[in-house]
C-alpha positions in Angstrom: 88.4 100.7 103.6 90.8 102.7 105.8 88.8 102.0 108.9 88.9 98.2 108.2 92.6 98.3 107.4 93.4 100.3 110.6 91.5 97.7 112.6 93.3 94.8 111.0 96.8 96.4 111.3 96.1 97.3 114.9 95.3 93.7 115.7 98.2 92.5 113.7 100.6 94.7 115.6 99.7 92.9 118.9 100.6 89.4 117.5 104.0 87.7 117.2 103.5 87.9 113.4 104.2 91.6 113.5 107.7 91.1 115.1 108.6 88.5 112.6 107.4 90.7 109.7 109.4 93.6 111.0 112.5 91.4 111.0 111.8 90.5 107.4 111.6 94.1 106.4 115.0 94.9 108.0 116.7 91.7 106.8 115.9 92.7 103.2 117.2 96.2 103.9 120.5 94.9 105.2 120.9 92.2 102.6 120.4 94.8 99.8 122.9 97.1 101.4 125.4 94.2 101.6 124.6 93.4 97.9 125.3 97.1 97.0 128.7 97.0 98.7 129.7 93.8 97.1 129.4 95.5 93.7 132.4 97.5 94.9 134.3 94.4 96.3 133.4 95.3 99.9 132.0 92.5 102.1 130.6 93.4 105.5 128.9 91.2 108.0 125.5 92.2 109.3 123.9 91.0 112.5 120.9 88.7 112.0 117.7 89.5 113.7 117.0 85.9 114.7 117.6 86.4 118.4 115.9 89.8 118.7 112.7 89.1 120.6 111.5 92.7 121.1 111.2 95.8 119.0 113.9 97.5 121.1 116.4 94.7 120.4 115.5 94.7 116.7 116.1 98.5 116.5 119.4 98.1 118.4 120.5 95.4 115.9 119.4 97.6 113.0 121.3 100.6 114.3 124.5 98.5 114.6 124.1 97.2 111.1 123.5 100.8 109.8 126.7 102.0 111.5 128.8 99.3 109.8 127.1 100.0 106.4 127.6 103.8 106.5 131.2 103.4 107.5 131.8 101.2 104.5 129.8 103.4 102.3 131.9 106.4 103.2 135.1 104.6 102.1 133.6 104.3 98.5 132.8 108.0 98.2 135.2 110.5 96.4 138.0 111.9 98.5 136.2 115.3 98.8 133.5 113.4 100.8 136.0 112.0 103.2 134.4 113.4 106.3 131.0 112.0 105.5 129.0 110.4 108.3 125.3 109.7 107.8 123.2 112.3 109.6 119.7 113.1 108.5 119.4 116.8 107.7 123.2 117.1 107.8 124.7 120.2 106.0 127.1 118.3 103.6 126.3 117.4 100.0 126.0 113.7 100.6 123.6 113.9 103.5 121.5 116.5 101.6 121.2 114.4 98.5 120.4 111.3 100.6 117.6 113.2 102.3 116.2 114.4 99.0 116.4 110.9 97.6 114.6 109.4 100.5 111.9 112.0 100.4 111.5 111.2 96.7 111.2 107.5 97.4 108.7 108.2 100.2 106.6 110.2 97.7 106.6 107.2 95.3 105.5 104.8 98.0 102.8 107.2 99.3 101.3 107.1 95.8 101.4 103.3 95.7 99.9 103.0 99.2 97.2 105.5 98.3 96.2 103.5 95.2 95.6 100.5 97.4 93.2 102.6 99.5 94.9 101.9 102.9 96.0 104.3 105.6 99.8 104.8 106.2 99.2 106.0 109.8 100.0 102.7 111.4 103.2 100.6 110.9 105.3 97.9 112.6 108.7 99.5 113.1 108.1 103.2 112.9 105.7 105.0 115.1 103.6 108.1 114.4 105.0 111.3 115.8 102.0 113.4 115.0 98.5 113.3 113.7 99.8 113.7 110.1 102.7 111.1 110.4 102.8 108.3 107.8 105.0 105.6 109.4 104.0 102.8 107.1 105.7 104.6 104.3 109.0 104.5 106.3 108.6 100.9 107.2 108.2 99.9 103.5 111.0 102.3 102.4 113.4 100.0 104.2 113.0 97.5 101.3 114.1 99.9 98.6 116.6 102.4 100.0 119.7 100.6 99.0 118.7 99.7 95.5 117.5 103.2 94.6 118.8 106.1 96.6 122.0 104.7 98.2 123.2 103.0 95.0 122.3 105.8 92.6 124.0 108.5 94.8 127.2 106.5 95.2 127.4 105.9 91.5 126.5 109.6 90.8 129.2 111.0 93.1 131.9 108.7 92.0 131.4 109.8 88.4 132.0 113.5 89.3 135.5 114.8 88.4 135.1 117.9 90.5 133.7 118.3 94.0 130.1 119.3 94.3 129.7 122.5 96.4 126.0 123.1 95.8 123.7 120.1 96.3 120.7 122.1 95.0 122.2 122.3 91.5 122.3 118.5 91.3 118.9 117.5 92.7 117.1 117.3 89.3 119.8 115.2 87.7 120.1 112.9 90.7 116.4 112.3 90.9 116.2 111.6 87.2 118.8 108.9 87.8 116.8 107.5 90.7 113.7 107.4 88.4 115.7 105.7 85.6 116.9 103.0 88.1 113.3 102.3 89.0 112.6 101.6 85.3 115.3 99.0 85.0 113.8 95.5 84.6 114.7 92.6 87.0 113.9 89.0 86.6 111.4 87.9 89.3 111.5 84.2 89.9 108.0 84.2 91.4 106.6 85.3 88.0 109.4 84.0 85.7 109.3 87.3 84.0 111.1 90.6 83.8 109.5 93.6 85.6 110.6 97.1 86.2 111.9 97.8 89.7 109.0 100.2 90.4 106.6 97.3 89.7 108.6 95.2 92.1 108.0 97.9 94.7 104.3 97.7 94.1 104.3 94.0 94.5 106.2 94.2 97.8 103.5 96.6 99.1 100.8 94.2 97.9 102.5 91.3 99.7 102.7 93.3 102.9 99.0 94.2 102.7 98.1 90.5 102.1 100.2 89.4 105.1 98.3 91.8 107.4 94.9 90.9 105.9 95.5 87.2 106.2 97.4 87.4 109.5 100.5 85.9 108.0 104.2 86.7 108.3 105.3 89.0 105.5 107.3 87.1 102.9 109.0 89.6 100.6 109.9 89.0 97.0 113.6 88.5 96.4 115.7 90.1 93.7 118.5 88.2 92.0 121.8 88.7 93.8 123.8 88.6 90.5 123.4 90.3 87.1 120.7 88.5 85.1 121.1 88.7 81.4 117.5 87.6 80.8 116.4 91.3 81.3 119.4 92.9 79.6 117.7 93.5 76.2 114.7 95.6 77.4 112.3 92.7 77.7 108.7 94.0 77.4 107.2 94.2 80.8 103.6 92.9 80.8 100.9 94.7 82.7 99.6 92.6 85.6 96.8 93.7 87.9 98.1 93.9 91.5 95.1 95.6 93.0 94.6 94.5 96.6 91.4 95.2 98.5 91.2 95.4 102.2 
């Protein structure tokens, strides 16, 4: 199945559909980041990808949106994080925990992708840097970063009454909070049912696979922008078969 998938995604990447799907991935990322900040009464603009007609322009737009987001994010952190600037592999507590959270999220997605029997070695936005690279994981992570890692870490740090000096001591608790967030049910209008966030993640992966297989533009599921009381009482989440074959 991997060889057939690789053939299909290779062809897909040469079509205009791939560029449109890449824009969809990043639009969701930015809209969820905007949604996160609005929880704290911050409203930031993000540049739309409508006019970006190459991957270079898409990435430039994404970088500008990321800069605005992280600057706003920094203002919401406790005062002892005042010097925070997003830098992968940065030595400070916030960057370390973000890196740990993203790695954890990547592990979850790798499992979902593996269960669908497809290769993660080809993607739309990210490119393989080595023979063992898995860029598809990082493409799909864009959909979920804000709702899981970014949101949970911000909430986690704001509840701390004392500065954190050793990130290592907080990794277990932080990741437990990330996992708990993935278990929270959300009302999905497409199904008119409540489903755990981790199930929503799986559905997004399936929709991406279907878009490639059918040579369509990726159309992601959307989460409610406001709190939805329909899922507030621990609604039972029905099991639905989302298996997708290549």
